[in-house]
C-alpha atoms as one frame of an Amber mdcrd trajectory, in Angstrom:
protein
  89.709  77.785 112.559  88.767  79.667 115.724  85.347  81.148 114.996  85.233
  82.662 118.506  88.272  84.868 117.851  87.560  88.611 117.769  87.118  90.131
 114.332  89.074  93.236 113.419  86.134  94.703 111.463  83.315  93.051 113.382
  81.848  96.499 114.082  81.705  97.504 110.397  78.895  96.973 107.894  79.460
  97.400 104.153  76.845  97.934 101.454  78.462  96.461  98.340  76.905  97.735
  95.109  79.862  96.575  93.017  80.190  93.648  90.667  82.764  91.696  88.644
  86.201  91.890  90.340  87.830  95.087  91.649  84.960  96.131  93.936  84.046
  92.601  95.048  87.731  91.908  95.800  87.805  94.902  98.143  84.544  93.815
  99.764  85.826  90.253 100.203  88.938  91.554 101.981  86.701  93.488 104.367
  84.504  90.415 104.893  87.562  88.256 105.634  88.490  90.780 108.316  85.055
  90.446 109.900  82.898  93.139 108.295  79.243  92.375 107.584  79.164  92.778
 103.797  75.740  93.032 102.171  76.091  92.385  98.445  73.334  93.998  96.402
  72.562  92.103  93.183  70.136  92.356  90.299  67.070  90.148  90.730  67.201
  87.113  88.481  70.767  87.483  87.219  72.969  88.910  89.959  76.641  89.715
  89.586  77.826  89.347  85.983  80.476  86.845  87.049  77.897  84.301  88.208
  77.608  83.393  84.512  81.331  83.604  83.724  81.900  79.887  83.355  82.765
  77.159  82.863  84.064  76.050  85.218  81.180  75.969  87.664  81.273  74.520
  91.157  80.220  70.846  90.932  77.555  69.347  93.164  78.015  66.136  95.149
  77.382  64.119  91.990  79.938  66.024  89.948  77.394  67.941  87.881  77.992
  71.682  87.458  75.856  74.025  89.552  74.962  77.582  88.583  77.871  78.998
  90.629  80.783  80.007  88.382  84.236  79.560  89.876  85.036  83.146  88.830
  82.210  84.469  91.014  83.242  82.212  93.885  86.771  83.648  93.863  85.720
  87.131  95.007  82.555  86.825  97.080  83.056  84.654 100.147  81.794  85.823
 103.503  79.080  88.132 102.101  75.302  88.239 102.354  73.427  88.442  99.032
  70.340  90.641  98.760  68.509  91.136  95.467  67.220  94.658  94.810  66.211
  96.339  91.561  68.001  99.647  92.000  66.306 101.049  88.866  62.989 101.029
  90.718  61.927 103.766  93.125  61.074 101.174  95.765  64.474  99.546  95.365
  66.233 102.877  95.718  64.250 103.595  98.866  65.296 100.240 100.320  68.960
 100.984  99.689  68.667 104.403 101.298  67.174 102.688 104.330  70.043 100.213
 104.396  72.642 102.981 104.151  71.515 104.271 107.554  72.756 100.977 109.019
  76.057 100.859 107.096  79.503 102.356 107.514  80.774 101.886 103.959  79.295
 101.905 100.467  81.259 100.373  97.566  80.192 100.987  93.970  81.699 100.648
  90.507  79.077 102.228  88.248  79.977 104.667  85.487  80.669 108.210  86.665
  77.394 109.969  87.468  75.243 106.885  86.899  73.961 106.658  90.462  72.932
 110.331  90.634  69.716 109.513  88.794  68.863 106.985  91.498  69.741 109.198
  94.434  72.472 106.744  95.407  75.496 108.935  94.708  77.792 110.159  97.472
  76.165 113.576  97.855  72.693 112.050  98.207  73.738 109.361 100.680  75.935
 111.702 102.682  72.820 113.739 103.384  71.338 110.612 104.976  74.494 109.519
 106.799  77.146 112.252 107.134  79.892 109.943 108.413  79.528 107.520 105.489
  82.682 106.218 103.772  81.755 105.952 100.085  84.197 104.277  97.692  83.773
 104.620  93.919  85.814 102.346  91.648  85.951 103.210  87.941  88.272 102.695
  85.031  89.615 106.240  84.891  88.387 108.128  87.940  85.721 110.728  88.641
  87.373 113.466  86.546  89.707 113.910  83.588  89.104 113.475  79.834  88.534
 109.707  80.103  86.198 109.779  83.117  83.164 108.873  80.989  84.806 105.765
  79.520  84.213 102.226  80.727  87.448 100.673  81.946  88.459  97.030  81.735
  91.488  95.340  83.224  92.966  94.227  79.878  92.640  97.685  78.359  94.190
  99.339  81.388  97.116  96.897  81.500  97.873  98.189  78.019  97.139 101.868
  78.599  98.970 101.940  81.941 102.260 100.591  80.600 102.313  97.127  82.138
 102.142  95.334  78.799 104.966  97.441  77.391 107.324  95.916  79.959 105.789
  92.413  80.042 106.532  89.755  77.452 109.486  88.435  75.499 111.947  90.814
  73.888 111.205  92.055  70.402 113.096  90.046  67.810 112.900  86.796  69.793
 110.330  84.035  69.188 107.105  85.065  70.858 108.340  88.606  71.307 105.826
  91.370  71.913 103.613  92.872  74.594 101.813  90.471  76.919  99.152  90.871
  79.577  99.468  89.285  83.001  97.894  85.856  83.462  95.335  87.157  85.967
  93.320  90.396  86.047  96.098  92.011  88.013  94.922  95.616  87.673  91.425
  94.777  88.933  92.804  92.838  91.877  95.331  95.516  92.829  92.663  98.215
  92.546  90.600  96.159  94.981  93.608  95.937  97.286  94.306  99.689  97.149
  90.587 100.341  97.706  90.720  98.154 100.814  93.579 100.230 102.215  91.758
 103.468 101.385  88.533 102.308 103.054  90.391 101.299 106.207  92.193 104.665
 106.272  88.893 106.526 105.834  87.286 104.497 108.625  90.196 105.336 110.931
  89.767 109.032 110.093  86.018 108.768 110.712  86.561 107.120 114.077  88.857
 109.984 115.128  86.851 112.891 113.715  83.335 111.694 112.921  83.838 112.696
 109.279  83.041 110.469 106.317  84.477 110.956 102.852  84.367 109.951  99.189
  87.136 107.675  97.886  87.869 107.946  94.153  89.665 104.787  92.938  90.651
 104.322  89.281  92.092 101.285  87.525  94.407 103.453  85.440  95.752 105.283
  88.506  96.411 101.944  90.166  98.179 100.541  87.126 100.450 103.574  86.867
 101.246 103.320  90.591 101.975  99.607  90.178 104.831 100.353  87.804 106.855
 100.863  90.963 110.597 101.133  90.407 110.167 100.905  86.629 107.985 104.004
  86.624 110.447 105.807  88.871 113.347 104.738  86.666 111.648 106.264  83.633
 110.695 109.525  85.354 114.230 110.056  86.589 116.145 108.912  83.513 113.831
 109.658  80.607 114.789 106.240  79.217 111.905 104.091  78.062 112.275 100.547
  79.458 112.094  97.511  77.191 110.645  94.065  77.676 113.033  91.432  78.960
 110.725  88.430  79.129 111.992  86.170  81.902 115.460  87.723  81.851 116.809
  90.638  83.876 118.146  93.867  82.422 121.073  94.114  84.852 121.859  90.589
  86.110 122.910  87.438  84.235 121.888  84.701  84.858 118.597  85.799  86.413
 115.979  83.986  84.356 114.147  80.792  83.540 115.819  77.703  82.112 114.312
  74.584  80.551 115.362  71.354  82.294 114.894  67.935  80.746 111.381  67.695
  82.257 110.273  71.204  83.221 111.478  74.695  84.016 113.375  76.342  86.837
 114.245  79.896  87.799 117.858  80.707  88.657 118.676  84.055  90.265 122.448
  84.247  90.567 122.754  87.684  92.133 126.551  87.747  92.454 129.675  86.233
  90.942 129.995  83.612  93.674 126.513  82.280  93.064 127.160  82.183  89.320
 130.354  80.183  89.879 128.502  77.679  92.096 125.767  77.383  89.463 128.073
  76.370  86.642 130.169  74.141  88.924 126.981  72.295  89.938 126.281  71.796
  86.244 129.744  70.388  85.557 130.843  73.458  83.561 133.369  75.250  85.859
 135.164  76.645  82.808 132.198  78.986  82.271 133.192  80.778  85.466 136.841
  80.917  84.453 136.130  82.290  80.965 137.185  85.952  80.995 134.062  86.913
  79.042 131.836  85.692  81.883 133.935  86.282  84.991 131.915  89.217  86.345
 128.306  90.254  86.149 128.949  93.295  83.916 130.808  91.011  81.500 128.011
  88.435  81.617 125.461  91.164  80.839 127.636  92.346  77.942 128.014  88.818
  76.573 124.591  87.415  77.541 123.831  86.327  73.955 126.936  84.109  74.042
 126.526  82.827  77.591 122.830  82.065  77.847 122.781  79.421  75.066 125.646
  77.638  76.865 123.700  77.718  80.127 120.564  76.531  78.327 122.441  73.463
  77.068 123.902  72.805  80.524 120.541  72.995  82.317 118.800  70.798  79.752
 120.931  67.794  80.795 119.226  67.349  84.192 115.705  67.155  85.560 114.086
  69.982  87.430 114.277  68.187  90.780 117.931  67.321  90.219 118.757  70.961
  89.595 116.817  72.221  92.596 118.575  69.720  94.875 121.997  70.642  93.482
 121.483  74.383  93.636 119.872  74.442  97.066 122.843  72.453  98.384 125.216
  74.929  96.726 123.375  77.985  98.035 122.235  79.235  94.642 118.736  80.819
  94.718 116.426  78.779  92.520 112.898  77.481  92.303 110.468  75.607  90.079
 107.856  77.073  87.769 104.856  75.226  89.110 101.583  74.546  87.394  98.527
  74.870  89.646  98.507  71.155  90.441 101.981  71.602  91.853 101.129  74.881
  93.588  98.346  73.391  95.679 100.356  70.205  96.319 103.359  72.222  97.497
 104.141  71.421 101.140 104.620  75.087 102.016 101.273  76.078 100.480  99.643
  73.190 102.340 101.352  74.077 105.606  99.982  77.602 105.264  96.479  76.157
 104.610  95.916  78.282 101.510  93.241  75.978 100.052  89.981  75.720 101.978
  86.632  73.991 101.564  83.391  75.609 102.737  79.839  74.321 103.020  77.630
  75.526 100.166  73.831  75.221  99.750  73.953  74.129  96.092  77.317  72.425
  95.674  77.487  70.810  99.112  80.927  72.330  99.447  83.150  74.615  97.397
  86.950  74.836  97.243  88.447  78.300  97.551  91.737  80.077  98.189  92.160
  81.363 101.751  92.944  84.980 102.514  96.716  85.481 102.919  96.179  87.966
 105.774  97.303  86.224 108.944  96.726  88.357 112.043  97.662  86.891 115.417
  94.912  88.547 117.463  92.101  89.086 114.977  92.625  86.456 112.276  91.020
  86.791 108.875  88.305  84.164 108.673  87.026  82.533 105.520  84.146  80.661
 107.115  81.167  81.483 104.873  80.943  80.400 101.243  79.995  82.915  98.552
  76.221  83.299  98.773  73.749  82.063  96.195  71.726  84.793  94.536  69.418
  86.493  97.024  70.230  84.014  99.777  69.968  86.635 102.522  67.320  89.001
 101.144  64.631  88.183 103.699  67.148  87.939 106.534  68.590  91.407 105.912
  65.315  93.202 105.206  63.664  91.723 108.264  66.674  91.887 110.563  68.003
  95.341 109.695  64.950  97.171 108.381  62.235  95.418 110.346  60.240  94.510
 107.241  57.410  92.070 107.850  56.950  88.852 105.909  54.009  90.472 104.128
  55.991  93.583 103.171  58.816  91.471 101.765  56.346  89.316  99.827  54.739
  92.439  98.357  58.119  93.828  97.265  58.957  90.508  95.658  55.630  90.425
  93.833  56.362  93.917  92.463  59.724  92.700  91.060  61.704  94.907  93.432
  63.498  91.900  94.975
C-alpha cells in the first residue's frame, strides 16, 4: 500500500453522527477515499453495533475483545470521539466541530436533532456551505416519515422479498430476505454518491445543501429492471428462486459434492452443456431444441438436467464447461471466497493493526483508483480513541478543559 499517494478526499472532513450500518457505510466509503471522518459516539456504549456479537475480534491469545465484527465491518479509517449530545455542553462541542467540517451525516428520527440545535437549519446558520446528509427509513416527509425503518422491514415493504426466494408451490417456496442487510448497504452507497455530488456543487457555487436519503426510496430504486418491467407492463413479477423467467437452463444445479451455476444464454451453449454431460440427445429432443421450447417444457427438462449434473463433482463440471465455453461458476462458501485466487490477487482481505486485538481482519474497499487509491490503512477505532486528539487539535481545548468535560460526563 502506498500511504504517500494523494487522497481524493484528503481535503474533506466529515462529522459522522450516524450509527449501525447505512450511515457508517457511507462514512467508511468517504474515509477510504481519504476524508477525515470524526465518528461521534455515546460515552460508555458507543455505536449500537459494538455490542452486536459474537463474533468479536480475538486478541493475540484468541480471546474475544469488546470489538464486534459487525462494528468492524463499517468503521475503518475513522476517528472516534465520545460526546453526550443530549447535554448542552455536548451540543456546543458539536457546533464548534461543525465549523471545521464539510459534511455532517446523521440517521436520527425525523426532527429529533431539532431539540439539540443540530438539525440542518441550525447548523447551516453556523456554516452556510455545509453538506448535511440525513438517512432515515422513510424520508423527511410523507405519511411514514415518523416511523423507524429497519433493513428487514424495508426489504419487505419495498418489494425485494416478493421477488426473492423459491417459487410458491415448491419446497421452501415463499418470500426471502437477502443474506446481508442489502438495503442498508445500498442506502449507504447512494448516500456516498449524493454527498460527493453535493460537494462538487459546493465547490463550484459555494452552496451547501440538505440530502434526504430514505431506505424505502433506495429499495424501490434497487428494483431496477424488475420495477421498470412492472411499471410498463402492469404484470406483477413472481419469484423464480435460482431459476430465470426467460432462459432455461439459467440456474443452480447440485453436483455430487456441491453446487454450480450454469447460465446457458443461447442454444449453442445449451447443446455444449448437455454434450459435456454425456446427454447429447437432450439437445436433439424437439421439446428442448430452442430456448422458448425449453422455457415451455422446463418442468420436464430441469429434472433431467438435475440427474445429469449430479453424476459429477463440482470441479469436474467447471473444468468441462469452461473448456466447452459454457458460462458457469461455483457457489462458494466464505472459506472458498477468501481462498479464491482471484479474490486473493485483488487483495480483498486485509489485516490492520488494532490497539485491543493486536490486528483485525477486514474486507478491503473495492474502489480501485489509479491516481488516488482508496486506502484502508486505519483499523476501526476503539470507543473514544481520538476524543482528546480531536478536541485539542481542532478546537484547541486544553488538557484541563477536556478533563473537566469528562468529569461532567460530557465525554
